[in-house]
VMD Tcl script that builds the backbone (N, CA, C; Angstrom):
set m [mol new atoms 525]
animate dup $m
set s [atomselect $m all]
$s set {name element resname resid chain x y z} {
  {N N UNK 1 A 166.296 135.483 116.604}
  {CA C UNK 1 A 166.766 136.348 115.543}
  {C C UNK 1 A 166.056 137.700 115.548}
  {N N UNK 2 A 164.767 137.715 115.927}
  {CA C UNK 2 A 164.023 138.977 115.929}
  {C C UNK 2 A 164.658 139.937 116.936}
  {N N UNK 3 A 164.641 141.213 116.609}
  {CA C UNK 3 A 165.358 142.205 117.398}
  {C C UNK 3 A 164.571 142.691 118.610}
  {N N UNK 4 A 165.312 143.063 119.643}
  {CA C UNK 4 A 164.755 143.674 120.844}
  {C C UNK 4 A 164.942 145.189 120.726}
  {N N UNK 5 A 164.289 145.975 121.578}
  {CA C UNK 5 A 164.493 147.432 121.514}
  {C C UNK 5 A 165.969 147.831 121.607}
  {N N UNK 6 A 166.742 147.180 122.464}
  {CA C UNK 6 A 168.164 147.515 122.609}
  {C C UNK 6 A 168.935 147.293 121.311}
  {N N UNK 7 A 168.509 146.307 120.512}
  {CA C UNK 7 A 169.181 146.046 119.228}
  {C C UNK 7 A 169.025 147.219 118.266}
  {N N UNK 8 A 167.921 147.954 118.365}
  {CA C UNK 8 A 167.671 149.081 117.469}
  {C C UNK 8 A 168.493 150.299 117.870}
  {N N UNK 9 A 168.873 150.388 119.156}
  {CA C UNK 9 A 169.705 151.499 119.602}
  {C C UNK 9 A 169.183 152.166 120.855}
  {N N UNK 10 A 169.863 153.191 121.252}
  {CA C UNK 10 A 169.524 153.939 122.459}
  {C C UNK 10 A 168.178 154.644 122.301}
  {N N UNK 11 A 167.396 154.632 123.362}
  {CA C UNK 11 A 166.118 155.342 123.355}
  {C C UNK 11 A 164.953 154.552 122.812}
  {N N UNK 12 A 165.158 153.281 122.451}
  {CA C UNK 12 A 164.058 152.450 121.955}
  {C C UNK 12 A 163.421 151.675 123.101}
  {N N UNK 13 A 162.108 151.514 123.016}
  {CA C UNK 13 A 161.337 150.781 124.013}
  {C C UNK 13 A 160.409 149.807 123.285}
  {N N UNK 14 A 159.817 148.905 124.031}
  {CA C UNK 14 A 158.849 147.972 123.457}
  {C C UNK 14 A 157.608 148.714 122.996}
  {N N UNK 15 A 157.105 148.342 121.845}
  {CA C UNK 15 A 155.809 148.849 121.381}
  {C C UNK 15 A 154.727 147.948 121.953}
  {N N UNK 16 A 153.497 148.398 121.876}
  {CA C UNK 16 A 152.375 147.578 122.310}
  {C C UNK 16 A 151.445 147.383 121.117}
  {N N UNK 17 A 151.341 146.180 120.539}
  {CA C UNK 17 A 151.903 144.930 121.031}
  {C C UNK 17 A 153.389 144.826 120.714}
  {N N UNK 18 A 154.097 144.068 121.543}
  {CA C UNK 18 A 155.545 143.928 121.385}
  {C C UNK 18 A 155.923 142.739 120.517}
  {N N UNK 19 A 155.324 141.591 120.785}
  {CA C UNK 19 A 155.792 140.364 120.140}
  {C C UNK 19 A 154.608 139.467 119.803}
  {N N UNK 20 A 154.711 138.812 118.635}
  {CA C UNK 20 A 153.686 137.835 118.266}
  {C C UNK 20 A 154.302 136.744 117.400}
  {N N UNK 21 A 153.769 135.537 117.565}
  {CA C UNK 21 A 154.152 134.449 116.668}
  {C C UNK 21 A 153.033 134.174 115.671}
  {N N UNK 22 A 151.998 135.003 115.705}
  {CA C UNK 22 A 150.888 134.924 114.750}
  {C C UNK 22 A 151.136 135.947 113.636}
  {N N UNK 23 A 152.203 135.746 112.907}
  {CA C UNK 23 A 152.628 136.686 111.882}
  {C C UNK 23 A 151.698 136.607 110.671}
  {N N UNK 24 A 151.281 137.759 110.200}
  {CA C UNK 24 A 150.496 137.856 108.969}
  {C C UNK 24 A 151.202 138.817 108.026}
  {N N UNK 25 A 150.898 138.676 106.755}
  {CA C UNK 25 A 151.492 139.543 105.747}
  {C C UNK 25 A 150.399 140.286 105.012}
  {N N UNK 26 A 150.700 141.515 104.650}
  {CA C UNK 26 A 149.779 142.293 103.831}
  {C C UNK 26 A 150.118 142.050 102.373}
  {N N UNK 27 A 149.149 141.570 101.617}
  {CA C UNK 27 A 149.329 141.259 100.206}
  {C C UNK 27 A 148.416 142.178 99.406}
  {N N UNK 28 A 148.952 142.790 98.351}
  {CA C UNK 28 A 148.157 143.699 97.526}
  {C C UNK 28 A 147.312 142.907 96.526}
  {N N UNK 29 A 145.987 143.181 96.539}
  {CA C UNK 29 A 145.116 142.537 95.560}
  {C C UNK 29 A 145.206 143.298 94.232}
  {N N UNK 30 A 144.334 142.966 93.274}
  {CA C UNK 30 A 144.398 143.583 91.943}
  {C C UNK 30 A 144.181 145.096 91.964}
  {N N UNK 31 A 143.475 145.608 92.990}
  {CA C UNK 31 A 143.222 147.048 93.085}
  {C C UNK 31 A 144.196 147.743 94.047}
  {N N UNK 32 A 145.262 147.029 94.447}
  {CA C UNK 32 A 146.291 147.538 95.355}
  {C C UNK 32 A 145.761 147.803 96.761}
  {N N UNK 33 A 144.731 147.070 97.126}
  {CA C UNK 33 A 144.228 147.088 98.495}
  {C C UNK 33 A 144.916 145.953 99.238}
  {N N UNK 34 A 145.465 146.268 100.402}
  {CA C UNK 34 A 146.191 145.271 101.167}
  {C C UNK 34 A 145.236 144.393 101.954}
  {N N UNK 35 A 145.369 143.098 101.760}
  {CA C UNK 35 A 144.600 142.119 102.513}
  {C C UNK 35 A 145.586 141.276 103.316}
  {N N UNK 36 A 145.163 140.841 104.468}
  {CA C UNK 36 A 146.043 140.118 105.376}
  {C C UNK 36 A 145.896 138.616 105.150}
  {N N UNK 37 A 147.047 137.942 105.137}
  {CA C UNK 37 A 147.056 136.489 105.042}
  {C C UNK 37 A 148.297 135.962 105.755}
  {N N UNK 38 A 148.242 134.731 106.265}
  {CA C UNK 38 A 149.428 134.155 106.903}
  {C C UNK 38 A 150.457 133.784 105.838}
  {N N UNK 39 A 151.747 133.768 106.223}
  {CA C UNK 39 A 152.764 133.314 105.264}
  {C C UNK 39 A 152.469 131.875 104.834}
  {N N UNK 40 A 152.753 131.568 103.582}
  {CA C UNK 40 A 152.509 130.223 103.056}
  {C C UNK 40 A 153.630 129.276 103.482}
  {N N UNK 41 A 153.250 128.069 103.860}
  {CA C UNK 41 A 154.213 127.012 104.191}
  {C C UNK 41 A 155.211 127.399 105.277}
  {N N UNK 42 A 154.753 128.100 106.296}
  {CA C UNK 42 A 155.670 128.476 107.369}
  {C C UNK 42 A 155.793 127.370 108.403}
  {N N UNK 43 A 156.988 127.236 108.932}
  {CA C UNK 43 A 157.232 126.348 110.066}
  {C C UNK 43 A 157.112 127.133 111.370}
  {N N UNK 44 A 157.667 128.351 111.352}
  {CA C UNK 44 A 157.646 129.204 112.541}
  {C C UNK 44 A 157.812 130.654 112.106}
  {N N UNK 45 A 157.307 131.557 112.936}
  {CA C UNK 45 A 157.442 132.978 112.639}
  {C C UNK 45 A 157.425 133.762 113.944}
  {N N UNK 46 A 158.104 134.905 113.943}
  {CA C UNK 46 A 158.107 135.788 115.104}
  {C C UNK 46 A 158.269 137.222 114.612}
  {N N UNK 47 A 157.485 138.105 115.215}
  {CA C UNK 47 A 157.570 139.532 114.904}
  {C C UNK 47 A 157.719 140.286 116.211}
  {N N UNK 48 A 158.633 141.261 116.230}
  {CA C UNK 48 A 158.812 142.135 117.395}
  {C C UNK 48 A 158.759 143.583 116.941}
  {N N UNK 49 A 158.152 144.410 117.805}
  {CA C UNK 49 A 157.977 145.834 117.513}
  {C C UNK 49 A 158.641 146.680 118.589}
  {N N UNK 50 A 159.334 147.707 118.145}
  {CA C UNK 50 A 159.986 148.654 119.058}
  {C C UNK 50 A 159.719 150.058 118.543}
  {N N UNK 51 A 159.902 151.041 119.408}
  {CA C UNK 51 A 159.721 152.434 118.992}
  {C C UNK 51 A 160.617 153.332 119.832}
  {N N UNK 52 A 160.917 154.485 119.286}
  {CA C UNK 52 A 161.612 155.502 120.070}
  {C C UNK 52 A 160.682 155.920 121.191}
  {N N UNK 53 A 161.227 156.235 122.333}
  {CA C UNK 53 A 160.377 156.598 123.472}
  {C C UNK 53 A 159.518 157.828 123.177}
  {N N UNK 54 A 159.949 158.699 122.256}
  {CA C UNK 54 A 159.135 159.868 121.885}
  {C C UNK 54 A 158.152 159.559 120.750}
  {N N UNK 55 A 158.091 158.293 120.327}
  {CA C UNK 55 A 157.166 157.775 119.307}
  {C C UNK 55 A 157.382 158.362 117.900}
  {N N UNK 56 A 158.547 158.892 117.619}
  {CA C UNK 56 A 158.814 159.443 116.284}
  {C C UNK 56 A 159.286 158.380 115.300}
  {N N UNK 57 A 159.748 157.235 115.818}
  {CA C UNK 57 A 160.235 156.144 114.966}
  {C C UNK 57 A 159.658 154.835 115.484}
  {N N UNK 58 A 159.118 154.021 114.568}
  {CA C UNK 58 A 158.610 152.690 114.912}
  {C C UNK 58 A 159.333 151.666 114.055}
  {N N UNK 59 A 159.786 150.587 114.677}
  {CA C UNK 59 A 160.545 149.554 113.979}
  {C C UNK 59 A 159.901 148.190 114.191}
  {N N UNK 60 A 159.973 147.364 113.170}
  {CA C UNK 60 A 159.476 145.993 113.256}
  {C C UNK 60 A 160.518 145.061 112.661}
  {N N UNK 61 A 160.787 143.963 113.352}
  {CA C UNK 61 A 161.636 142.904 112.795}
  {C C UNK 61 A 160.804 141.629 112.753}
  {N N UNK 62 A 160.884 140.949 111.620}
  {CA C UNK 62 A 160.091 139.737 111.406}
  {C C UNK 62 A 161.000 138.631 110.887}
  {N N UNK 63 A 160.777 137.431 111.413}
  {CA C UNK 63 A 161.498 136.244 110.959}
  {C C UNK 63 A 160.452 135.193 110.612}
  {N N UNK 64 A 160.526 134.646 109.394}
  {CA C UNK 64 A 159.640 133.568 108.977}
  {C C UNK 64 A 160.517 132.419 108.471}
  {N N UNK 65 A 160.347 131.251 109.078}
  {CA C UNK 65 A 161.046 130.047 108.626}
  {C C UNK 65 A 160.036 129.242 107.816}
  {N N UNK 66 A 160.344 129.070 106.543}
  {CA C UNK 66 A 159.460 128.326 105.637}
  {C C UNK 66 A 159.822 126.843 105.637}
  {N N UNK 67 A 158.892 126.031 105.178}
  {CA C UNK 67 A 159.120 124.585 105.101}
  {C C UNK 67 A 160.207 124.239 104.089}
  {N N UNK 68 A 160.352 125.077 103.066}
  {CA C UNK 68 A 161.352 124.805 102.042}
  {C C UNK 68 A 161.802 126.121 101.402}
  {N N UNK 69 A 162.873 126.033 100.665}
  {CA C UNK 69 A 163.435 127.209 100.004}
  {C C UNK 69 A 162.492 127.755 98.947}
  {N N UNK 70 A 161.753 126.879 98.266}
  {CA C UNK 70 A 160.830 127.320 97.221}
  {C C UNK 70 A 159.764 128.263 97.741}
  {N N UNK 71 A 159.179 127.969 98.903}
  {CA C UNK 71 A 158.147 128.861 99.432}
  {C C UNK 71 A 158.755 130.161 99.954}
  {N N UNK 72 A 159.981 130.117 100.461}
  {CA C UNK 72 A 160.662 131.346 100.881}
  {C C UNK 72 A 160.962 132.228 99.666}
  {N N UNK 73 A 161.373 131.607 98.569}
  {CA C UNK 73 A 161.635 132.335 97.324}
  {C C UNK 73 A 160.351 132.960 96.796}
  {N N UNK 74 A 159.249 132.239 96.832}
  {CA C UNK 74 A 157.955 132.771 96.380}
  {C C UNK 74 A 157.505 133.941 97.255}
  {N N UNK 75 A 157.797 133.861 98.549}
  {CA C UNK 75 A 157.427 134.917 99.498}
  {C C UNK 75 A 158.114 136.235 99.132}
  {N N UNK 76 A 159.406 136.203 98.915}
  {CA C UNK 76 A 160.132 137.435 98.599}
  {C C UNK 76 A 159.766 137.930 97.191}
  {N N UNK 77 A 159.458 137.016 96.283}
  {CA C UNK 77 A 159.023 137.421 94.938}
  {C C UNK 77 A 157.699 138.178 95.007}
  {N N UNK 78 A 156.801 137.773 95.900}
  {CA C UNK 78 A 155.530 138.471 96.059}
  {C C UNK 78 A 155.741 139.878 96.596}
  {N N UNK 79 A 156.649 140.042 97.558}
  {CA C UNK 79 A 156.964 141.388 98.055}
  {C C UNK 79 A 157.403 142.283 96.887}
  {N N UNK 80 A 158.313 141.744 96.070}
  {CA C UNK 80 A 158.836 142.504 94.926}
  {C C UNK 80 A 157.730 142.874 93.947}
  {N N UNK 81 A 156.870 141.930 93.644}
  {CA C UNK 81 A 155.789 142.153 92.684}
  {C C UNK 81 A 154.831 143.242 93.160}
  {N N UNK 82 A 154.404 143.176 94.423}
  {CA C UNK 82 A 153.493 144.190 94.960}
  {C C UNK 82 A 154.111 145.577 94.887}
  {N N UNK 83 A 155.387 145.678 95.214}
  {CA C UNK 83 A 156.082 146.966 95.212}
  {C C UNK 83 A 156.138 147.558 93.814}
  {N N UNK 84 A 156.408 146.745 92.834}
  {CA C UNK 84 A 156.520 147.247 91.456}
  {C C UNK 84 A 155.162 147.602 90.852}
  {N N UNK 85 A 154.113 146.944 91.311}
  {CA C UNK 85 A 152.788 147.095 90.717}
  {C C UNK 85 A 151.966 148.220 91.327}
  {N N UNK 86 A 152.123 148.480 92.608}
  {CA C UNK 86 A 151.232 149.397 93.324}
  {C C UNK 86 A 151.974 150.632 93.834}
  {N N UNK 87 A 151.723 151.768 93.213}
  {CA C UNK 87 A 152.341 153.027 93.675}
  {C C UNK 87 A 151.565 153.635 94.841}
  {N N UNK 88 A 150.274 153.309 94.926}
  {CA C UNK 88 A 149.426 153.723 96.040}
  {C C UNK 88 A 148.749 152.469 96.577}
  {N N UNK 89 A 148.763 152.323 97.910}
  {CA C UNK 89 A 148.156 151.151 98.535}
  {C C UNK 89 A 147.177 151.592 99.618}
  {N N UNK 90 A 146.156 150.766 99.813}
  {CA C UNK 90 A 145.123 151.029 100.808}
  {C C UNK 90 A 144.994 149.797 101.685}
  {N N UNK 91 A 144.653 149.981 102.961}
  {CA C UNK 91 A 144.413 148.859 103.852}
  {C C UNK 91 A 142.949 148.448 103.747}
  {N N UNK 92 A 142.684 147.168 103.576}
  {CA C UNK 92 A 141.313 146.672 103.394}
  {C C UNK 92 A 140.465 146.822 104.654}
  {N N UNK 93 A 141.086 146.754 105.833}
  {CA C UNK 93 A 140.332 146.755 107.082}
  {C C UNK 93 A 140.228 148.132 107.742}
  {N N UNK 94 A 141.040 149.094 107.298}
  {CA C UNK 94 A 141.047 150.419 107.919}
  {C C UNK 94 A 141.047 151.483 106.820}
  {N N UNK 95 A 141.337 152.705 107.201}
  {CA C UNK 95 A 141.411 153.799 106.228}
  {C C UNK 95 A 142.853 154.220 105.948}
  {N N UNK 96 A 143.814 153.343 106.269}
  {CA C UNK 96 A 145.216 153.668 106.033}
  {C C UNK 96 A 145.489 153.771 104.526}
  {N N UNK 97 A 146.405 154.675 104.189}
  {CA C UNK 97 A 146.775 154.874 102.787}
  {C C UNK 97 A 148.261 155.199 102.709}
  {N N UNK 98 A 148.915 154.603 101.699}
  {CA C UNK 98 A 150.329 154.841 101.439}
  {C C UNK 98 A 150.490 155.306 99.999}
  {N N UNK 99 A 151.324 156.298 99.801}
  {CA C UNK 99 A 151.606 156.824 98.460}
  {C C UNK 99 A 153.097 156.702 98.160}
  {N N UNK 100 A 153.428 156.901 96.893}
  {CA C UNK 100 A 154.813 156.846 96.440}
  {C C UNK 100 A 155.507 155.552 96.866}
  {N N UNK 101 A 154.776 154.443 96.807}
  {CA C UNK 101 A 155.353 153.138 97.121}
  {C C UNK 101 A 156.255 152.752 95.943}
  {N N UNK 102 A 157.509 152.418 96.251}
  {CA C UNK 102 A 158.448 152.106 95.171}
  {C C UNK 102 A 159.571 151.200 95.675}
  {N N UNK 103 A 160.153 150.488 94.726}
  {CA C UNK 103 A 161.297 149.629 95.029}
  {C C UNK 103 A 162.534 150.489 95.230}
  {N N UNK 104 A 163.410 150.048 96.107}
  {CA C UNK 104 A 164.673 150.735 96.343}
  {C C UNK 104 A 165.805 149.730 96.273}
  {N N UNK 105 A 166.958 150.234 95.903}
  {CA C UNK 105 A 168.147 149.396 95.931}
  {C C UNK 105 A 168.486 149.100 97.384}
  {N N UNK 106 A 168.803 147.857 97.640}
  {CA C UNK 106 A 169.170 147.459 98.990}
  {C C UNK 106 A 170.675 147.659 99.124}
  {N N UNK 107 A 171.098 148.295 100.213}
  {CA C UNK 107 A 172.542 148.460 100.411}
  {C C UNK 107 A 173.241 147.101 100.323}
  {N N UNK 108 A 174.487 147.117 99.952}
  {CA C UNK 108 A 175.247 145.879 99.786}
  {C C UNK 108 A 175.314 145.120 101.114}
  {N N UNK 109 A 174.486 144.104 101.219}
  {CA C UNK 109 A 174.480 143.246 102.401}
  {C C UNK 109 A 174.963 141.869 101.972}
  {N N UNK 110 A 176.003 141.402 102.582}
  {CA C UNK 110 A 176.572 140.106 102.216}
  {C C UNK 110 A 175.907 138.984 103.009}
  {N N UNK 111 A 175.800 137.829 102.364}
  {CA C UNK 111 A 175.327 136.642 103.048}
  {C C UNK 111 A 173.901 136.229 102.719}
  {N N UNK 112 A 173.139 137.098 102.067}
  {CA C UNK 112 A 171.765 136.761 101.702}
  {C C UNK 112 A 171.729 136.130 100.320}
  {N N UNK 113 A 170.760 135.232 100.096}
  {CA C UNK 113 A 170.529 134.669 98.774}
  {C C UNK 113 A 169.756 135.652 97.899}
  {N N UNK 114 A 168.860 136.434 98.519}
  {CA C UNK 114 A 168.044 137.431 97.810}
  {C C UNK 114 A 167.747 138.587 98.741}
  {N N UNK 115 A 167.591 139.769 98.148}
  {CA C UNK 115 A 167.206 140.963 98.898}
  {C C UNK 115 A 166.149 141.727 98.126}
  {N N UNK 116 A 165.268 142.404 98.849}
  {CA C UNK 116 A 164.250 143.241 98.239}
  {C C UNK 116 A 164.036 144.456 99.138}
  {N N UNK 117 A 163.762 145.606 98.525}
  {CA C UNK 117 A 163.544 146.811 99.309}
  {C C UNK 117 A 162.363 147.621 98.800}
  {N N UNK 118 A 161.663 148.252 99.741}
  {CA C UNK 118 A 160.502 149.083 99.416}
  {C C UNK 118 A 160.498 150.300 100.329}
  {N N UNK 119 A 160.090 151.419 99.760}
  {CA C UNK 119 A 159.873 152.627 100.559}
  {C C UNK 119 A 158.560 153.254 100.134}
  {N N UNK 120 A 158.024 154.080 101.017}
  {CA C UNK 120 A 156.787 154.772 100.712}
  {C C UNK 120 A 156.468 155.800 101.775}
  {N N UNK 121 A 155.308 156.425 101.614}
  {CA C UNK 121 A 154.878 157.511 102.485}
  {C C UNK 121 A 153.454 157.236 102.943}
  {N N UNK 122 A 153.266 157.005 104.231}
  {CA C UNK 122 A 151.917 156.813 104.770}
  {C C UNK 122 A 151.296 158.190 104.955}
  {N N UNK 123 A 150.117 158.373 104.338}
  {CA C UNK 123 A 149.460 159.682 104.376}
  {C C UNK 123 A 148.157 159.674 105.169}
  {N N UNK 124 A 147.630 158.484 105.533}
  {CA C UNK 124 A 146.409 158.393 106.331}
  {C C UNK 124 A 146.552 157.234 107.319}
  {N N UNK 125 A 146.116 157.470 108.568}
  {CA C UNK 125 A 146.196 156.431 109.592}
  {C C UNK 125 A 144.944 155.556 109.587}
  {N N UNK 126 A 144.821 154.693 110.577}
  {CA C UNK 126 A 143.695 153.746 110.624}
  {C C UNK 126 A 142.331 154.430 110.622}
  {N N UNK 127 A 142.276 155.639 111.193}
  {CA C UNK 127 A 141.009 156.378 111.255}
  {C C UNK 127 A 140.810 157.286 110.040}
  {N N UNK 128 A 141.784 157.290 109.136}
  {CA C UNK 128 A 141.693 158.148 107.959}
  {C C UNK 128 A 142.254 159.550 108.185}
  {N N UNK 129 A 142.828 159.778 109.359}
  {CA C UNK 129 A 143.416 161.080 109.665}
  {C C UNK 129 A 144.758 161.231 108.950}
  {N N UNK 130 A 145.065 162.454 108.545}
  {CA C UNK 130 A 146.313 162.739 107.833}
  {C C UNK 130 A 147.515 162.490 108.743}
  {N N UNK 131 A 148.505 161.764 108.207}
  {CA C UNK 131 A 149.781 161.537 108.880}
  {C C UNK 131 A 150.905 161.771 107.878}
  {N N UNK 132 A 152.102 161.896 108.366}
  {CA C UNK 132 A 153.279 162.148 107.538}
  {C C UNK 132 A 154.381 161.201 108.001}
  {N N UNK 133 A 154.294 159.933 107.559}
  {CA C UNK 133 A 155.217 158.892 108.011}
  {C C UNK 133 A 155.882 158.246 106.795}
  {N N UNK 134 A 157.202 158.254 106.796}
  {CA C UNK 134 A 157.969 157.620 105.727}
  {C C UNK 134 A 158.494 156.285 106.239}
  {N N UNK 135 A 158.404 155.260 105.396}
  {CA C UNK 135 A 158.878 153.945 105.831}
  {C C UNK 135 A 159.840 153.351 104.822}
  {N N UNK 136 A 160.691 152.482 105.337}
  {CA C UNK 136 A 161.567 151.631 104.537}
  {C C UNK 136 A 161.376 150.213 105.047}
  {N N UNK 137 A 161.190 149.288 104.117}
  {CA C UNK 137 A 161.038 147.878 104.467}
  {C C UNK 137 A 162.027 147.084 103.620}
  {N N UNK 138 A 162.973 146.425 104.277}
  {CA C UNK 138 A 163.949 145.595 103.591}
  {C C UNK 138 A 163.698 144.145 103.960}
  {N N UNK 139 A 163.773 143.274 102.965}
  {CA C UNK 139 A 163.511 141.854 103.150}
  {C C UNK 139 A 164.677 141.063 102.587}
  {N N UNK 140 A 165.143 140.088 103.336}
  {CA C UNK 140 A 166.230 139.229 102.884}
  {C C UNK 140 A 165.864 137.769 103.049}
  {N N UNK 141 A 166.395 136.949 102.152}
  {CA C UNK 141 A 166.178 135.508 102.232}
  {C C UNK 141 A 167.507 134.792 102.286}
  {N N UNK 142 A 167.623 133.858 103.206}
  {CA C UNK 142 A 168.773 132.968 103.301}
  {C C UNK 142 A 168.208 131.565 103.413}
  {N N UNK 143 A 168.293 130.813 102.308}
  {CA C UNK 143 A 167.709 129.477 102.304}
  {C C UNK 143 A 166.210 129.564 102.502}
  {N N UNK 144 A 165.707 128.872 103.514}
  {CA C UNK 144 A 164.268 128.857 103.762}
  {C C UNK 144 A 163.836 129.903 104.794}
  {N N UNK 145 A 164.738 130.787 105.197}
  {CA C UNK 145 A 164.442 131.811 106.200}
  {C C UNK 145 A 164.310 133.182 105.527}
  {N N UNK 146 A 163.213 133.864 105.835}
  {CA C UNK 146 A 162.986 135.230 105.344}
  {C C UNK 146 A 162.970 136.157 106.555}
  {N N UNK 147 A 163.811 137.189 106.503}
  {CA C UNK 147 A 163.837 138.194 107.565}
  {C C UNK 147 A 163.445 139.537 106.966}
  {N N UNK 148 A 162.773 140.339 107.763}
  {CA C UNK 148 A 162.298 141.628 107.279}
  {C C UNK 148 A 162.471 142.669 108.387}
  {N N UNK 149 A 162.926 143.846 107.996}
  {CA C UNK 149 A 163.059 144.966 108.919}
  {C C UNK 149 A 162.315 146.153 108.324}
  {N N UNK 150 A 161.456 146.763 109.140}
  {CA C UNK 150 A 160.701 147.928 108.713}
  {C C UNK 150 A 160.977 149.062 109.685}
  {N N UNK 151 A 161.322 150.223 109.132}
  {CA C UNK 151 A 161.550 151.433 109.923}
  {C C UNK 151 A 160.593 152.488 109.397}
  {N N UNK 152 A 159.774 153.054 110.289}
  {CA C UNK 152 A 158.808 154.100 109.923}
  {C C UNK 152 A 159.077 155.326 110.786}
  {N N UNK 153 A 159.224 156.487 110.137}
  {CA C UNK 153 A 159.632 157.705 110.830}
  {C C UNK 153 A 158.701 158.856 110.481}
  {N N UNK 154 A 158.246 159.555 111.497}
  {CA C UNK 154 A 157.396 160.734 111.295}
  {C C UNK 154 A 158.208 161.882 110.710}
  {N N UNK 155 A 157.635 162.527 109.691}
  {CA C UNK 155 A 158.199 163.766 109.172}
  {C C UNK 155 A 159.347 163.675 108.198}
  {N N UNK 156 A 159.845 162.493 107.889}
  {CA C UNK 156 A 160.938 162.397 106.928}
  {C C UNK 156 A 161.582 161.030 106.938}
  {N N UNK 157 A 162.417 160.784 105.943}
  {CA C UNK 157 A 163.055 159.470 105.806}
  {C C UNK 157 A 164.189 159.253 106.788}
  {N N UNK 158 A 164.877 160.317 107.154}
  {CA C UNK 158 A 165.995 160.179 108.089}
  {C C UNK 158 A 166.955 159.094 107.640}
  {N N UNK 159 A 167.309 158.224 108.560}
  {CA C UNK 159 A 168.250 157.136 108.293}
  {C C UNK 159 A 167.535 155.790 108.133}
  {N N UNK 160 A 166.291 155.816 107.660}
  {CA C UNK 160 A 165.491 154.594 107.579}
  {C C UNK 160 A 166.207 153.444 106.884}
  {N N UNK 161 A 166.755 153.716 105.704}
  {CA C UNK 161 A 167.356 152.635 104.931}
  {C C UNK 161 A 168.569 152.036 105.649}
  {N N UNK 162 A 169.401 152.897 106.204}
  {CA C UNK 162 A 170.580 152.415 106.929}
  {C C UNK 162 A 170.180 151.613 108.162}
  {N N UNK 163 A 169.180 152.088 108.895}
  {CA C UNK 163 A 168.736 151.381 110.090}
  {C C UNK 163 A 168.123 150.028 109.737}
  {N N UNK 164 A 167.360 149.972 108.671}
  {CA C UNK 164 A 166.773 148.698 108.246}
  {C C UNK 164 A 167.867 147.731 107.780}
  {N N UNK 165 A 168.862 148.241 107.061}
  {CA C UNK 165 A 169.972 147.396 106.603}
  {C C UNK 165 A 170.765 146.854 107.792}
  {N N UNK 166 A 171.023 147.693 108.775}
  {CA C UNK 166 A 171.729 147.228 109.977}
  {C C UNK 166 A 170.936 146.149 110.688}
  {N N UNK 167 A 169.615 146.324 110.739}
  {CA C UNK 167 A 168.752 145.334 111.386}
  {C C UNK 167 A 168.811 143.990 110.656}
  {N N UNK 168 A 168.744 144.023 109.310}
  {CA C UNK 168 A 168.833 142.767 108.544}
  {C C UNK 168 A 170.161 142.071 108.791}
  {N N UNK 169 A 171.249 142.829 108.806}
  {CA C UNK 169 A 172.574 142.243 109.049}
  {C C UNK 169 A 172.655 141.591 110.418}
  {N N UNK 170 A 172.084 142.258 111.404}
  {CA C UNK 170 A 172.108 141.719 112.767}
  {C C UNK 170 A 171.296 140.425 112.837}
  {N N UNK 171 A 170.135 140.408 112.191}
  {CA C UNK 171 A 169.321 139.186 112.202}
  {C C UNK 171 A 170.021 138.043 111.481}
  {N N UNK 172 A 170.641 138.337 110.328}
  {CA C UNK 172 A 171.350 137.297 109.590}
  {C C UNK 172 A 172.491 136.743 110.427}
  {N N UNK 173 A 173.185 137.599 111.161}
  {CA C UNK 173 A 174.273 137.151 112.023}
  {C C UNK 173 A 173.818 136.188 113.117}
  {N N UNK 174 A 172.535 136.233 113.462}
  {CA C UNK 174 A 172.002 135.348 114.494}
  {C C UNK 174 A 171.483 134.022 113.932}
  {N N UNK 175 A 171.463 133.914 112.614}
  {CA C UNK 175 A 170.938 132.709 111.968}
  {C C UNK 175 A 171.916 131.545 112.126}
}
mol reanalyze $m
mol bondsrecalc $m
mol representation Tube
mol addrep $m
């Protein structure tokens, strides 16, 4: 179900790292600092990363199969909660910083039991250097399966939301 560079479109190549089954999630603590933890009650997970060959766009597709629908529902609820609570987020292990983190309406995607959307602006990279990267992260749940598509683009939002929505639809079609 996870997407390959060709699935994202022309001009995409594998990122390094490209693929992992050791999927972790960033969860916002009480101070909106992101800490990494594995998904709860997962049976299997896969994440793939692609980017435009000129490195202006980076995409990630993630698939997590939970042991039951309840843990998949809790997973997407946590994404929603963090988005509504934290307008600015920090990475616990690096100097990354995101501002203007907010929930977005997810385009009408049919076939999902639940959908959640988040957008924001990354203003500092791992070394604390200033960056100008806008991201859209859309998450969908179908039964016990949670799929997520993230599109991050330098210098502006571009078509992030549409590209993430297309990615979710493609992954759902493979389920």
